[in-house]
N, C-alpha and C positions, 0 to 999 in steps of 0.2 A: 045141717051142713055148716061148717065153719066158714066165716067170711074172711078169715085171715089169709094173707098171701105171703109169699116169700120175697126177700129182697137180695140182690146180688152184691157182693163185696169183692172188689178186685184183690187177688192174692197170688202168691207163688208158693208152690210146695217144693221144699228143698231138702236134700240130704246134706248134713254137715258132720264130718267125722262118722261116728257110729250112731248118729241120731237123725231123726227127720222132724220137720216142723212146718207149720203154715206161717209164711212171712207176709207182713202187711207194711205198705208205705202208709205212714200215719195219716197222710192227706186223703187216703182212700177210705178210711173208716168213717162210719156215720158220725155226725158231730158229737153225739152223746158219748161215743166211745173214744174220742180223741183225747180225753182226759181220764185219769184214774178214777175208778168208782164202780158202783154196782152195775151200771149199764154196760161198761166195757167188759166186766167179768161175765155177765150174762151172755154176751155175744161170743166171747172166746169159748165158754163152756159149750155153747150150741154148735159152734164151728167144729170142735173136736169130738163132740158126741158124749158129753158128760153132764151129770152123773149117770153111769150105766150100771145097774145092779147085776147085769150079766157079765160085766167086765170085758166086753168086746168092742165097744164104741162103734157098733155097726152103723148107727145113724149119724155118723160124723167122720171127720178126717183122721181121727186117732186110730190106733191099731192095738189097743189093749195092753200096751207096755209103757213104762216110764220113758223109754227112749223115743217113743213116737207120739206122746201126748204133750205136745209142746207148741207154743206160739211165740212169734217174734214181731215186735213193732219197731220200725226204723224210720228216722226222719233226719233232716238236716240239723246240725249242731250249732248252737250259739257260742260255743267255746272257741277261742282262737287256736287252741292246740289240738282240736279235733274236727274231723270232717262231718261225722254223723253221730247221732245218738242211737243207742241200741238197748232195747228193753226186752227182757225175756220173761215168759210166763210158763211155769210148770203146771199143767192142768191135771188135777186129781181124776182118777178114772171112775171111782165109785162114790165120790162126794162132790158137792157143789162148791169146790174150792179151786181158785187159781192162785198159786203161790208165786208172788213176785219178789221173794226174799233173796234170790241168788241168781247166779249166771249159769249158762250151759256152755261149758268149754268146747264141746263138740260143735254145736251150732255156731259158735263164734267164728269158725272157719268159713261159714257160708255168708257171714255178714258183709265182708268186703266185696266178694263177688256180686252179691245181691245189690249193694249200693252202686256198683259200677253199671250193672245191668239196668238199674232203675234210672240212671242218669243223675243220681245224687252226687256221684264223684266222677269226674272226667277220666276216661280210660287212658288218655295220654298216648305216648308213642309205644312201639313194640318193646317188650321186655317185662319188667316187674313193676307193677304199680303199688305204691304204698298207700294204704288206707288207714287213717287215724280214727279210732273208734272210741267213743265215750260209752263205757258200760254203765248204764244208768242205774241198774239194780244195786251195784256195789260201789259206784262212784270211783271207778278205776279206768285207766286207759289201756287199750289193746292196739297193737300195731299189726296189721295184716299185710303180708306181701303176696300180691295176687298176680299171676302171669296173665299178660294181655298180648293180643296180636290182632292187627287190623281193627283196632278200637273195640275189640270184643274180648270178653273173659275167656281164657283157655280153660276148658273144663275137663278135657280128656287128656290122658297122659299115662305114664308108666309107674306112678307112685302107688305102692301097695300098702294098705293099712289093714292089719288084722282086725277082723270083725266086719269088714266091708268086702263084698264078693268081687267087685270089679275094680281094676286100677283106674286112677284119675290123675289130674294135675295136682301137684303138691301146693298147698297153701301154708306158708310159714307164719307162725304167730309168736308175737312177743307180748307177754302179760306184764306190764310195767308196775313196779312196786306192788306185787300181789299180796304182801302181808298187810293186814288191816292197820289202821292207825287210831289214835285216840278220838278222832272225830267220826269214825265209822260206827255202824250199828253194833258190831260185835266188840268194839274196843280194840285193844292191842292185838298183835299177831298171836300172842299167847294170852288169852283173856284172863286167866287166873294168875298169870305171872310165872307159871311153872311149865317146864318142859314135860313133866309127867305129873299126873294127878291120880289120887286114889279115891274112887267113888264108892260109897256104901249104898248099894241099890237093894231095896226091899225085895225079898224073895229070890234074890240072885247072889248077893254077897258083895265082897269088896273086889272092884275091878280096877286094874291099872290102865290108864288111858293117856294119850296126848291130845290135848284140845288146841286146835290151831285155826287161825283165820288166814287162809291162803287159797286163792282161787274162789272157793266157797268155804264157809265154816265147815271144818272136818274133824271127825273123831277117829283116832287111830287106836287099835287094840291088838294085842297078840292073838293070833288065831287059836293057839293052844289053850289060852285062858277061856275060850268059848267051847272047848272040846272039839275043835275042828283042826283039820290038817293044814288049811290055808290054800289048798289047791282044788277046792270044790268047784264044780260047774253049777249052772243054774238049777238043774233038776235036783241036785243034792241038797240045796238050801230051800228053794221055793216050794218043794213038796213037803217040807217039814214045818207044820203050823206052829208047833211048840217053839222051835228055834226062831222062827220069824217073830213071834211074840216076844221072846227073850231079847232079840236084837233091837226091836223097837222100844222096849222098856229101857234098855241101856241108852239108846239114842235120845229118848225123851228126857231122862234124868240128866244126861250130859248137856242137853240143850238148855236146861234151866241153869246148870252150873256155868255155862258160857254167857249167861245173861240174855239169852235170846227168847226166852219164854218164862212166864211167871210160874207155870205149873207143868208137870209132865203131860197132863191131859191137853193143855193148850198146845204144847209142842206137837202132839200127835194129830190133833184136830185141825189146827190152823197153820201149821208150819211143816208139812210133810216133805217138802223139797230139801230144806237145809235145817241143820247141818247134816252132812253125809256121815255114815258110819263105815269105816274101812277096816278090814283085818289083814294083817301081814304076817309073813313067816320067812324063814331062810329059804334059799333056792332049793327046789325039789323038782324032779322030772314028772311030767304029767302029759296027758293027751288032751289037747284043746278041743273045743266044741266042733271045730271043723274037721277033726281027725288028725290034725298035725301034731307030731310029737315035739313037745317043748322040753329041751334038755336043761338040767340044772346048771350046766356049764355056760349056757348062753344068757342067763339072767343073773342079776345081782340080788333080787328079792322077788317074792311072790306076793301078789296083792289082789284082794277082792273088795268090792264096794257095794253097799246097799243103796238103792235108789227108789224112792217112793214105796218103801216097804218090801221090795224084792231085790234079789241079787242081780246086779247089772250084767248084761251078757258080755261086756268087754270091760271098759273102764271109762268113767265119766271124764270129760276133758278137765274139769276143775279138780277132780280127784287126782289126775295125773300131775297137775300143778302142785297140789298139796303134797304129793309124794316127793316131787322134785325139791320143794322148799324144806320139808322135814328131813330129807336125806342130806341136805347141806348144813344142817344145824345139829352138832353133837349134843346128845342128851335126850333126844326124842325117842319114842318107841321105834320109829322107822330107822333112825340112826343106829340104835342098839342092835337091830337085826343085821345091819350092814357092818357091824363090828365096832361101832362107836366113832367112826371116822366121818369127816365131812366130804360128801361127794358132790362135785359140780355137775356130774352127768351120771345118770343111773338108768339101767334097763330092767324093767320089771315084767313078770309074767302075769297075765290076766286070763279069764276063761276062754277068750277067743285067740290068744297068742301072746305076743310081746309088744312092748312099746318103749322107746327111749325118750327121756325128757331131761331137761337141765335147768339149773338155776344159778344165777350170779349172786353170790353171798359175800358179805364183808362183816367182820367183827369190829365194830367201832366202839372202843372204850367199854368192852364187855357186853355190848348190845349187838345182836345180829340184825343186819339190814339186808333185805333181799331186793336188789334193784330190778331184776326181771326174771321171769320164768319163760322157758322156750320149748316149743314143741311144733311138730308138723302134723297137719291133717289134710283132708281133701274135701271138696264140696261139689255138688252138681245140682242143677235145676232138674226137677222131675216133672213139673207141670206148671203152666201159667194159665191164668184165666180168672174165673170168679167162683167164690164159694157162696152158697145160698143158705140163708137162715130165715126162720119165721120172723115176720115183721113184729116189732115190739108192740 
């Protein structure tokens, strides 16, 4: 009989956008997990239930998808221009890996509400509370506009988001200066200096891609170059093992080109969360996963994105930011699908429906500068209490 016992850790289970994750106040973590390292990763893996060779995460809080295999750590910020620090971890389902390399744009919408609910930010008077967030993974600022009443976060409302069953209160997000700079991990907004690159990938051939750092490092590619229509749903892609392997091979080689991994193998094994691979095409009518008919007249572009080796059921929040930024800059693959113009606002179709996003862009002496990207999401607490993990 094992003498080990379990220990409780205070946590909140939250939905943010089309994702769910386990949120921790950094002060509630065991001392060994309050700093980056092996002990923190071990705890996060056990909380979520990874690695799980069955792919279900039955023995943890995950749900066997990239949208639900996530953790968030939040604490007060030492920065004068931010109220809180926000760190995101993407937990691999079948491998002992927590990828801290990027952000989750969907869960970003839950960060402000969580901070107010935790008392890290004062709710203030009735209306809209501004929460200034330091996104620690990327070294970027996010501004969340959270509705409050009677010193409580307003969680219920009539804002509808495709990919989420029930309406909730709207949370408006501003991602400030979302393009990377020379001091960031990925380098410039366009790490190769090109709006379009041509990659020679063994076993696949030459592929035309846009490599961009915006929201998260992202790879854009024409759907037709993959032999796809661009309006596929999850089952169309995730049931095709050969296609999944091809997409991951392209992603891995592009990761090396972006300077984010030394080898394709390293990209696959150690960096599954970022960069994301997205494929786009001109507007086309299709039936979303909910059964809703999406007309080509209501969208500017169709987009699909891969997340942790599978097609995302909707669109990652950071993918939406990347689409907004790439739409604003003529010469990118996204812009070419839009007719080569600069769009400050774009509405795209994804597997669950549609989403509108925007970006404020300026061309300064031949260099494109993105001051902010804008989108709305919703968030809601699902459960508060304690998660239990075996004692180390």
